[in-house]
N, C-alpha and C positions, 0 to 999 in steps of 0.2 A: 418374629415373622416366618410362618412354614411357607413354602412354595404355594403358590396358587392362592393364599389368604386376599381376601378383598379388603380394601380399605372402607373404612365406616363412611355411610353416606352423607357427607357434610355438605351444606348449601355453599355454591360457587359466591364469591365476592369480587369485588372490583379491585383493580390493582391498587396498590397503595404507595404512597410516597413515603421517604426515609421520615417525615415530619410527622407520619401517622394520620395526614388528612388523606380523604379519598381523591384519587384523580379518574379520567378517564380511562377506561380500558385500553390497553395498548394495540390491542387488534384493530381498533377504530382509527388510530393514527396512521397504523401501518397498512391498512386498506387504503386509507385515502392518499397516502403516498403514493401507493402502488398505482392507483387510479390515474395519479397525477402522471408518472412517468409514463405509465400507456397512453394516455392522451397527448403528452409532449411527443412521445415517438411517433405516433399517428400523424400528429399535425405538421411535425418538420418534414417526415417523408412525404405528406402529402402537398406542402409547398415546394418542396425542391422538384417532385415529378412533375407539378403542374407548371412551375416555372420553365424547366426545360422542354416539356412538351409544348408549351404555349410558343416559347421562342422559337424553336426548331421546328415545330408542326406548322407554324405561319406559312413556313417557305413551301409545304407541301399540303396547302389546305383542302385538294381536292382528295387526297387520301387521308385526312385527318382522322375520321372516325373509323375507317377501315383498318387503318395502321397504327399511327402513333397514340389514338387514344386506346387500342388494346394492350399496346406496349406500356403506356403509362400505367394503366390499371393494374395490369400484370407485374410490373415492377413492384408497386406499392403493396400488392397483395402478398407477393412474394416474399418481400422483405419483413413485412408483421408476422406471417406465418413461421418464419425462420426462428424470428425472436421468441415466439410462443412455444415452438418445438424445441428450442435450446434453453429453455426455462431462463431466458434473460429477464423475465419479471417477477421472478421467485423473491417474496419478501425477504427471505435469509440474505440474500445478496446484494440487494438494493442499497446503496448509501455508505457501503464501506468496502474496504479492501479492493484487490485487483481483480478480483474473481468476477464482479459485476462486468467489468470492461472487456475479461477474456471472454465471458460468454456473449458478450456483444458483438465482439470481433469474430467470434466461431459462426455467430449467425449471419453477419455479412458475407464471411467467405462462402458460406453455404449457399445462401441467395444468389451470390455472383456466380458460381459454378453452375447451379442450375438454370440460371438466366443465359449463360453462354451455351450451355447444352440445348436449351430451349431455341435459341436463335439460331443454331447451327441446323437442327432438325427442321425449322420453318423456312430456312435460307432468307433469314431477315437481314437485309443490307444496313439496317440502323441499329443493330443488336449491340456495335462497338461504342455507340454513344451512351447507352443506358449503362454499359459495364464500365465504360472508363471515365465516364463524367458522371452519370446519375449516382450510381454506388459511392465513389468516394466524397460526393457532395452531400449524400445523406448520411453518412459516417461523420462528417466534419460537423454537420447542422445538429444532429441529434446526441452526439458526444459532447456538443458545447452545451446544448440544453440539459443534458443529465449531469454535467458538473455543475453547473449553476444549481441546480435542484439539490445537488450534495451539499453544496456550500450553505444553502440555507437550512438543509437538515442538521449540518454539523452546528451552527449557529445557535439552532433550538435546542441541541443537546448540551452545548456549554451552557446554555442559561437554564438547565435542569428540565426541559421538555423531552417528548418523543424518546425517552429511555424505555428499555424493556426491564422490567422488574425482575431480579434474579434473586433466586435461593440457592445460596452455596452450601455445599455437604462436603466434608473431609476433616483432615487434621487441620488444628489452630494455624499451624505455619503456613501450609500450603493454601488456606484459606485468607489469610492475612497478604500474601503475595498476590492473590487474585485481586483482593479489595483495592490494594494499591495500585495495581495496574490499570483498573477500571476507572479510579478517581485521576489517575493521571493521563488517561485518554479518553476522555468522555464520548468524543466523537464516533467512538465504534460502539455505542449506545447500549451498553450494560450500567446497571445500578445495583448494587447487590444490598436488598434490604433486609435480608434476614440470614441466619446461619444454623446449621445444624452440625454439631459436634460429636464424636463419639461417647462422650460422656453426658452431653446436654448442657455442659456449663462453659461460660467463656472465661478468659483469664482477667477481665475486668469489670466486676460487678454483671455478671450475664450478659456480656456486651463484649465484642470483638472489634477493636477499631471504630467505636462508636455504633457498629451494627448489632441489633440485638440478636442473641443466641436463643432460638425459639424452642428447640428440642434436640433429640438425639438422633443420629443417622437413620434407625429406623421407623422415624416419625416424618420423612420428608414426602412423601406422597399424601399423608392426611392434609400437611400445612399447604400442599400445592393446590389441593382440591378445594380446600377452605379459602383461601387468601388469593388464588388466581394469578400466582408468578407464571411469568411467560417463559423462563428459562430456569431450569435445574441445572448447576454447574458442579459436578462430581470433581473434585480434587483429590489427590493421592492420599490414601489411608487405608492401614491394615485391614480395616472392616470391609474394604470394598473387593469381594471375591467374584468370579464370574456368577456365581449363583445369586449373591446379593443384589448386583448390577440388574441381571435378567429379571429379578422378582420388581425391582424398582420400575424397570421399563415397563413391565406389566400393569402394574399398580398406577401408572401414570398414564394410562390409556383412557382416553374420555376427557382428559383435560386439554387445555391449550398449550400446555408447556413443551416445550423443546429440551431434551435431555442432552447434555454436552459432556462428554468425559475427556478430560485432560489426560493425553497419554504420558507415558514417562519420557517419551523423545520430546521433551518441551520445544525444543528450538527447530524441530523438523516439521515443516509444513507444507502447504500449497501442492504444487503439482507432484510432489515425490511422495505423498501418501495415498495409498489406495487400500481400499477394502476389498476381500476376496473370501469367498465362502469354498474350503477345501474339505472334504468329507464330513461337511455339515458344520465346519467349525469356522467361525468368523475369525479371521486374521486380518492383521494390520500389515500391510507390506510396504515397505520402504526402499523405493528405488535409489540407486545410485546418484550422485550428483552428476549433472552433465557439464563436464569440463571440455566436450569435443562434439562434433556431430553436426547437423545440419543446421539446428538452431545457432549454435556457436557461429557457423560461417555467413549467417544471417546478419547476427549481431555485429560481426566485423564489418560486413558490407554497410550495413547502418550508419557504425561508428565512422567510416572513413568520408561517405558522403555527407552525413550530417556535420563533421566536422569541417569539411571543405564549403558547405553551405553557409555555416555560421563564421567562417572567417571571411567569406565575401560581404557577409551581411553586417559583422562589426570592424571591417577593416577602417573605415572612418573614426569610429570610436577609438581603435586602437592606436590610430595616427596621434590623435588628440590627446591621449593618456601618456603616450610614450613623450610627448613635448611637454606636457606638463611636469612629470617625472624628473627630467633633465632639468629643466627651469626651477624646480623647487629646490634641489640639492646637488652637490657634487657627485659625480659618477654615471653610469650608464643607464638606459632606460630599462634594460631587461637584467633579470637575475637569473644566474645558472645555478643550479644544485643537483648534487647528485641524490637520487631515490632508489628505493628498491621495488622493482617491479615483478611480474609473473614470474614463479620458479626462483625467486631470489635475484634474478639477473638485475645489476644495476643500469641505471639510464640517467640522462641528464634531462631535468625538468625545467621549464620555462616560466617565468613569471615577470610580471611589472615589478620593479625594485619598489619596495615599499619603507625600507629602512635605508639607514646613513652606510655610508660605502663601507665603513669597516664594522660591520653589526656582528659578524661571525667572532672578531676577535674580542669584542665586547662582552659578549654572552657569558663568558666564563666570570667575570665578575659581578655578574646579576644572579647568578646561580643559586643564591640564597634568597632570593625573591621569587623565584618560580612559583607560580598558581596553576601550572599544567597538572591535568590528570595523570597518574601512572607515568608512562615513558615520556609524555610530552611535556615540551618546555612552553610555557604560556605566561604572558604577563599582560592584563587588562589595560596597564598603562604603561606600556612598554616604552622608556625613553629612547630607544633607537628608529622608532616609528616615525617618519615624517610627516609633514601636515597632509600632503596629497595621499600619502601611503594610507593614513588613518581613513580617508574616504573610500579609498580603492578597495581596503580589506572590508570595511563595513558591507559595501555591496559586490565583494567577491569580483571586482574588475581587474584585480591584480592577476587571477586566474586566467585571463582569456588567451595569454600566449599557450598557456597547455594545450589549447584545440591543435596547435602543431603537432604536439607530442600524442594526440590521438589520430592524426592524419597520417603519422609514421609508424603507427601501430605499438607504440610503447606503452601507450594508455587507451583506455575506453571512454566514452561518454558517461558510463556508469559503472561503477564498481567501489572495491574498498578504497580507503584514504591509502597514498602512497606514502609509506614510512620511511625514516632517514635510515642510512646503514646501520647507525648505532642503536637505533630502536630495533631493527630487525635482529641485530646481533643477541639482543637480550629476551627475545621472543620465546617462550615456551613450546613444545611439540603443538598444542592446541591452537595457539595464535597464529603459529605459523601456517594455518591451513588459510589464512587471508592471501597468502602469496600463491594459491592455486590458480587464482584467476588475474587479468590485468587489473592494475588500479584504475581508479575512475577520476573522471572532473568533478563528478558528483556522485552522490549514493545517499543511503539510508542516515549515515550520520550528517549530512549536508541538510536533509530536510527535518531532521531531529532536534536541531539545538546546536549542533558544530561544537565550538569551544567550550560550551556551557554542560556537555555531558561528561558524567563520571568516566573514568577509563574503561571500568568493567562494562559499561552500557555501550561504549563506542565499539568496544572489541565484540560484545555480542551482535550487535548491529550488523558489523562487517560479517561476522560468522554466518548470520541468519542468510546474508546476501549470498554468501558462497554457496551456502548448503539448499537454498531456496530460490535462485536465480530462474527467471522468466522472462520472455520478451514483453509480457504485459507487466510485469514489476517493474521492467525498466521505463515502459512508458509512464506509469505512473509516478515513478521518480522525477523522471525528466519535467513531468508537468507540474510537481509540487515545488521544484528547485525554483521556479521563478518567484513563486510567493515567498519563499524562505530568503531569497535573495533581495528581494523589495523591502522585506521586514527588518534584514541587515542582525537578527538575533543571534548571539553566540558567536560573532564575528569579532576577532580582535587578535 
């Protein structure tokens, strides 16, 4: 295919399911979901603004229309305009990842700043009410509604609906990795329905992992225009040069397909990636990980305030758990263990005791029964675990005393898993990057399967957190931790 060559005019078809049956075009459900989110945001904002205006405005009925009505209408209009300008309703970010909530938070911050400046300019005495009451209430209400909508969308995707049909194009090995990941995480919304390889052949009777191989890499645009795929996922292969990728982008013009190119730096994503144009050349700029600075200060403040609040909230529970642990078996209620923290510094971690008093001594006798992955020692039916301890581990109640580690600064609410000294001593240079940040009470490993994860996957998740950390990602992890704890999956 030569530069500038046009694809053959093939009639567009409706999106296809893997079974070969026709489905409703993906753009239909995407637009419906987007409209639902917009309606939800508008309704939630209106309810909050009307409630606050009605409650406080009733005290100043004489000036309601003049003052409260204008502020109420202006606040709602400002919030919705900020959401639109920040592209918080873009279909590409709705329903997946932390980017949706990051844009949402940026929108509300912008609305707050504009509202404050407007109130100062108008010398309104009531502006504090709208800044410190209305905006936070809008944030809580709309975020809750969005999260419920996201849960519904993810449920639909796990049942095989509301998925974007994907055409994957690249080497068989890299396409295989993409197919495996999309099947493992259907909530992300991708379903690979066709594959193009360098020679147009698949390793298994013109199929790759059960997905039909429909042609060569040079045939990608033709298949997209004919079969209506919503995503073209370009995976690494020697065929893909700057010229061939540019021609593919040109030939996809006029279709509804989104072209996604997997960079070589597969584990670097999120806020660290930036696309810049330098001298007319598009460059992918990777910024350094943020280990210090203002965001880290904010994280530290949130950690300590959050830990203090959670200690007060869970104090009655911790007292009851401590009494149950002591009553169930001989020994103290709290177990102390040395762990490795930031920059390799050791600290003492606190947990409720879940094993018999001499568990560390007995461990050597159970070494040949280890079921843990990599450097971890784990047993699904560990004879050292007490009856109460089994329940505490299932619902992570044994980790509540670690809130005191967070309060004293040796741990964070979110971060990599804190390793044992013998584990840390066996780390290679790559894995030691886990120690660049404080270990966490919860993290990506906690919400992704815990002890059920293979060692390599657990390490990959920890390194991904170290590389791509953000306040928005922390918020998503904390939110998902509650669901993971209630399910008890992978905890033993």
